[in-house]
N, C-alpha and C positions, 0 to 999 in steps of 0.2 A: 321489611320485606321489599317493598319498592325501591329503596336504596341500593339492597343488595342486587336486585334484578337490574338496576341501572348500571351499577358497576359492572355486572356480566356483561350486559349489552355492549358496553364501551370497550370492554376487553376484547369481545369478538369482533367487534369493528376494527379495532386496531390492527388484530391479527390479519384481517382480510385486507387491510390496506398495505400492510406490509408485504403479504403473498403476492398482490397485484403489482406492486412496485418492482419486487425481484423479479416476477416473470417478465414484466416490460423490459427490464435490462437485460434479461437473458435472450428474448426473442428479437430485440430491435436489430443487432447485427445481421441475423439471417433474413429479417424482412428487407432490409437495405440491400443484401445480397441479392435476394429474389428479384427485387424492383431493378436492381442493375442490369439483370440478364433476360427479364421477362416483360418488363412494361415500359412505355414509353416514358422519356427522361425530359423533364421541362427545363431543367436549368444545368448549367455546367457543374455547379456544386453538387447537385443530386447525383450526377453521373460519376464524378469523380469519387464521392465519398462511398457510392456503391461498390467501386472497384476496389476501394481501399477495405470496405469491411468484407468484400468477397476474398481478398488476400488473406484477411485475418481468419476467414473460415477455413483457411487450409492450414491452420495452425503456425503461419509464419507471422512474427510479430516484426512486421516490416512493411512500409507503406510503398515501396519502391516497385515502380512498375516494371523495371527491368527483372526483377525478382518474381513478380506475378507471371510475366511471360515464361521464365525459366521453370516454374512450377508447372505451368499448362502444359509445357513441352514434356517434362518428365512424366507427367500422369494422364495424359490425353491417350485416347484408344487410337487415335490418328497418327501415333508417334512412327511408326513403321513407314506408312505412306509419306509422312512429311519427310523422313530420311531419303527415302527413294528420289523424291523430287530434288533434295538438296544435291544429291550426286550428280544432277545435269549441269550444276552450276560451279563446278570446281575451279573454272578460271575467273570467276568474278569475286573480287576482293570485298564487296558490299553486301553479299548474300550470306547469311547464317541462319539458325533457327530463330534468333531475335528478330532479324529484319524481315524474316518470311512471315512470322506470326504476328507480328504487332497489327498489321491491318486487319487480320481476322478479329483478334481480341478487342481492339479499340474501337471497332465498328460493330461488335456483336455478330459477325457474320458467321454462319456455321456451315457454309458451303465450302468443306474441305476435301472437295473433289480434284483429282490430279489436274483436272484442266484449270481450274481456278487458282491452285497453288502455283501450277506453272506460269500463268498468266501474271501472277505478282512477280514471279522470278525473273520472267522474261522482262518485266517493266524495270525491275531494279538493276538488272545487268546491263540495261542498255544505257543508264545514266553515266555522265562522264564523271559524277562524284556522288556521294550520298547526300542528298538534297531533301530534307525533311520537307520543304514547302512544297516541292514537286511531288512527293508521294502524298501529301495531304489533298492536293488538287487532283490526283488519280483517284484516290478515294471518294472523293465528293462528286466526280462525274462519270465513274465507270462502274459498271454492274459487276457482280452484286452488290459491291460496297455501297454504291450510290443508294440503291434501295433500302440498305440497312439503316444508313445515316438518316435517310428521310423517315423512316418507320420511328426511330428512337430520338429524332429531333437533334441529332449529333451534327455540330456546325463546325466551321474552321476554328473558331475559339477552342472548342472542346478537344479537338485533335491536336492543335498546337499546344494545349496544356499536357496531354498524356505524352506527347514525343518529346517534351522539353522539360518538363517539371522535375523530372528525375534523369535528366539527359546525361549520358556518359561522359564523364570529366575525369583528369587524372588528380583533380583537387576536391575530393567530397568535402562536404560542411562537417569540419570536425575542429576543435580547439584544444588547448593544452588540458583541459578536464576531461577529455575524452579518453577512456581507458585503452591500454595499448592495444589489447586483442580486438576491441571495435574499430581502433584506427586501420589495423591489418585488414580486417574484413570490409571496412569502408572503401579502401583502395582497391581490394580484390573484386568487389562487386562492379567497379567501374569496368572492368573488362570481362564482363559476361558476354559470351559470344565470339570473343577474339580467337583466332584460328590457331591451332597447335602446329607448332614447326620444331622439329626435332633440333635441340642445341640453343634455342632462341630464349633471351631473356627479358624481351619487351621493348618498346611498349606496344608493338603492332603485333607480334607473335610471341608465343611462349611455349615452351615444354614443361612438364611438371615441376622439376626443380627450379626452372628459370622463373616460374611464376611465383613460387615461394620466395626466391631471393629478390624479385622486382617488389612485391607487396611488404616484405619487411622492411627493405630499405627505404621505400615510400613513407613507411610509418614511421622512419627515424630508429629502427632497429639495424645497425650495420652488421651483417653477416656475410660471409664469402660466398661466391658463386661455386656450388659444387653439386654434386649428384644427390639423388633420393637417398642412396646408401649412405653418403657423405652426412646429410643431415639426420639420419637416423642414428647417428652417434653423436650429435650436438646437442648442447643445452641441457635440461634436466629432463631425467626419464619421469613419466607419469602413467598411469594406468587408464584403461578406456574409460572406467566410472569417474575418474578425475578430470576428464576432458573439460577445457573451458574454451570459450570463444577466442579464436587466434592460435590455437595450438595446432601443430602438425601431426598427421597420421602417416605412417610408411606402411607400404605393402610389398609381400613377398608372394609371387604366383609358383614359385617351386624351384627357381634359379637364382635366388637372391633378391634383394630390395630392388624394386624397379618402379615404384610410383610413390607418390606423395601427394597429399591434399591438405587443405587448411579447413579446420573445424568452425562452421558457423552457428552450432547451437541446434537443438531440437533432431539430434541424429542425423545431421547432415553435414557434408563437406563441400567446399568450392574448390575445383581443381581443374587443371588444364589436362584433358584428355584425350589421347592419341594413340596410334598404333606403334609409334616408336621410330626408328630410323628412317623407315620409308616415307614418313608424313613430312611434307614440306609446304604446309599451308594450302595444299590443294582440296582439302575435304572440308566443306563448311560444317558438317556435323561433328568433326573431331576439334573440340574448341573448349574454351573455358566454360565450364557448366556446374550446376550443383548436383551432387550425387549423394544418394541414400546410404549411411554406414550402420543402420540401425541392426540390433541382432536380428540373424535370420535373412540379411541382404547379401548380395553377389560380393560386394567390398568386404562386408564385415569378416567373412570366414579366411580372408587372406591378409588381414591386419598384422603387421609385423610388430610395430611398436607405435608408441604416442611420446611426442617431446614438446617442451616448452622452449622455444628459441629466444624469448625475451625475458 
């Protein structure tokens, strides 16, 4: 009887231990994310890990700070306010939603008042070139960012890591073993925030089809420069449910195929989004960005077809 009771007790204890371990694994990312945005941070690693876990909590399997900023821009309640401020800086090549929002996200500053947003914009637009070191010194010495850095113990080392760890480059970290679709997206993400310019094929400006052309050719997929309508007839036709990373999606708003984007997974695409022929790089908020194409979204109802160009 005692032996049977002992076995029963061991069994219950084992189940309890398993439950505790599983629970810990489930809550750890959320605890890290909470710490990243709510508590003082004592080390660079804690801060960066918190931001990475925060990006994972958005269901984005990517540790790229550029993507984190893009997700924030797409989902923030301040989106309309940010866009209005961006309209004031149409002549500055260094201002887009990425450069405007990084100071707020990287310092945990939640003062998204028009005055503070304009302050960041004015500082960046006054720079002769986009100098990360100058921006870091601005954040460490200027209110309200200075106070936020002091509150969370964010020093120059932290800011340098965040601004340069995933710095935008035309040569992302890929090798021969990287799947083709992943290569396309790796190059595409290096251009997040790059302004829309009708007819442009990169590297400093893009329109939607020029962006598809540039990303594919950089990834080693040689395709001709054509329009969204042209790409809608190329490659292999696939259904929406068959979309894989690197596939393209074309859109018809009622008068023929007029837009194209590249699928990045999780029901999202990366695309050079602008208003068409009247846009020649003057609008910071018309740029390469990530857009939702899930069922029920704005873009979903205008999907014309999906193609695989590689």
